[in-house]
C-alpha positions, 0 to 999 in steps of 0.5 A, spaced: 206 477 735 208 470 736 212 467 730 213 460 728 218 457 723 216 453 717 220 450 712 218 452 704 221 448 698 223 452 693 226 451 686 233 453 686 233 459 681 226 461 684 230 462 691 235 466 688 230 471 685 227 471 692 233 473 695 235 478 690 228 481 691 228 481 698 235 485 698 232 490 693 226 491 698 231 491 704 228 486 708 229 478 709 226 473 705 221 471 711 219 479 711 218 478 704 214 472 705 210 475 711 208 481 707 206 477 701 202 472 705 198 478 709 196 481 702 194 474 700 190 473 706 187 480 708 181 480 703 179 473 706 178 477 713 171 479 714 173 485 718 178 488 712 172 487 707 167 490 711 172 496 712 173 497 705 166 497 703 165 502 709 170 506 706 168 506 699 161 508 702 164 514 706 168 516 700 162 516 695 157 519 700 150 519 701 144 522 697 140 525 702 134 527 697 136 534 696 139 534 689 145 537 692 141 544 694 141 546 701 133 548 702 134 552 708 140 555 712 143 552 719 140 558 722 133 558 719 133 550 721 134 552 728 130 558 729 136 563 730 
């Protein structure tokens, strides 16, 4: 992925806290900001939103109208 440099102005005290947080997480300020901004932008991504909805539906399952009861065995359904 191509990257571009940007200039960000932060209060001196906040910058110190950001440096400490990045060091604790074993990353750079740039890496920390990239991760935080990616998390902030991801919900706006239509593909990401559709994926979350699909995974929720998959986890929940679908009602097939059997009320959780198997009306017939697989063998019976396939005349075996």
